[in-house]
C-alpha positions in Angstrom: 67.8 33.7 116.0 71.0 31.7 116.1 72.8 31.2 119.3 75.8 33.2 118.1 73.5 36.1 117.2 71.8 35.9 120.6 75.2 36.0 122.3 76.2 39.0 120.2 73.1 40.9 121.3 73.6 39.9 124.9 77.2 41.3 124.8 76.1 44.4 123.0 73.1 45.4 125.2 74.1 43.9 128.6 77.8 43.9 128.7 78.4 47.0 126.8 80.9 45.4 124.5 81.2 43.7 121.1 84.2 41.4 120.8 86.0 40.4 117.7 84.8 36.8 118.3 81.3 38.0 117.7 81.9 38.6 114.0 83.4 36.0 111.7 84.7 38.7 109.3 85.7 41.2 112.0 83.4 43.9 110.5 80.8 45.8 112.5 77.5 47.4 111.5 76.9 51.1 111.7 74.5 50.5 114.6 77.1 48.5 116.5 79.9 51.0 115.9 77.6 53.8 116.9 77.0 52.1 120.2 80.6 51.5 120.9 81.7 55.0 119.9 79.1 56.6 122.1 80.1 54.4 125.0 83.8 55.5 124.4 83.2 59.2 124.6 84.9 60.9 127.5 85.8 64.4 128.8 89.3 64.0 127.3 88.0 63.3 123.8 85.8 66.4 123.9 86.8 69.7 122.3 89.1 71.4 124.8 87.0 74.5 125.1 84.1 72.4 126.2 85.9 69.9 128.5 85.0 71.9 131.7 81.3 71.7 130.9 81.2 68.2 129.4 78.8 65.9 131.3 77.8 62.3 131.0 74.2 63.5 130.6 75.2 65.1 127.2 78.2 62.9 126.2 78.1 63.9 122.5 79.0 67.5 123.4 82.2 68.5 121.6 82.8 65.0 120.1 81.8 65.6 116.5 85.1 65.9 114.7 86.7 62.9 116.3 83.5 60.9 115.9 83.3 61.7 112.2 86.9 60.7 111.7 86.3 57.3 113.4 83.2 56.7 111.4 85.1 57.5 108.2 87.8 55.0 109.2 85.3 52.2 109.5 82.7 53.1 106.8 84.4 55.6 104.4 81.9 58.0 102.8 82.5 61.7 103.4 83.0 64.1 106.3 81.1 67.4 106.2 81.1 70.5 108.2 78.4 73.0 108.9 77.6 75.6 111.5 74.9 75.5 114.1 74.8 79.2 115.0 78.4 80.0 115.3 79.5 76.6 116.4 81.2 74.3 113.8 79.7 70.9 113.5 81.0 67.8 111.8 79.1 64.7 110.6 79.3 62.0 108.0 77.6 61.1 104.7 77.7 57.3 104.3 75.9 55.6 101.5 74.3 59.0 100.6 72.7 59.2 104.1 73.5 61.8 106.8 75.0 60.0 109.8 75.3 62.4 112.8 76.1 60.6 116.0 76.6 63.9 117.9 73.5 65.9 116.9 72.1 65.5 120.5 74.7 68.0 121.7 72.6 70.7 120.2 69.5 69.8 122.3 67.0 69.9 119.5 68.4 72.9 117.6 68.1 72.7 113.9 71.3 71.6 112.1 71.7 73.1 108.6 73.0 70.0 106.9 72.3 71.5 103.4 74.9 74.3 104.0 77.7 71.8 104.9 81.0 71.6 103.0 83.2 68.6 102.5 86.3 68.2 104.6 89.3 66.1 104.0 90.2 63.6 106.7 93.9 64.4 106.2 93.3 68.2 106.7 91.4 67.6 109.9 94.1 65.4 111.4 96.7 68.2 110.8 95.4 69.9 113.9 97.5 68.5 116.7 94.6 68.7 119.2 92.2 66.9 116.9 94.8 64.3 116.2 95.4 63.6 119.9 91.7 63.4 120.7 91.1 61.2 117.7 93.9 58.8 118.8 92.4 58.7 122.3 88.9 57.9 121.1 90.1 55.4 118.6 92.1 53.5 121.3 89.0 53.5 123.6 86.8 52.1 120.7 89.4 49.5 119.7 89.8 48.5 123.4 86.1 47.9 123.6 86.0 45.9 120.3 88.9 43.7 121.4 87.3 42.6 124.6 
């Protein structure tokens, strides 16, 4: 391992941050972005109906739509929506793979990915609440990346 790579891993695992200086090209891997997004979740970025029951022990709870929007910003692909029971759930398809950073919120329940429909980013952001939570989470993620 190179010294630069070791420093990057140290920042990632022990400091909880990945700075722009850690990447020559300013790009981040899916694994790195997943880590930063998960560290950036908070009660305020959670779906409003769930904010009163949001806990650090299950931080992905109610974060799916804003998380899928952020992943789309960095990696493109597609955003899809399915239902787990009666609960809507959003996730990404990136390079033909299902990327679901918030599946833990369902505590092991089966997620019917095969029944999902494509959603447009622009349509999701028309919802004022989604937009404001997305901006909040994006700012938290960018703040972590800029450190």
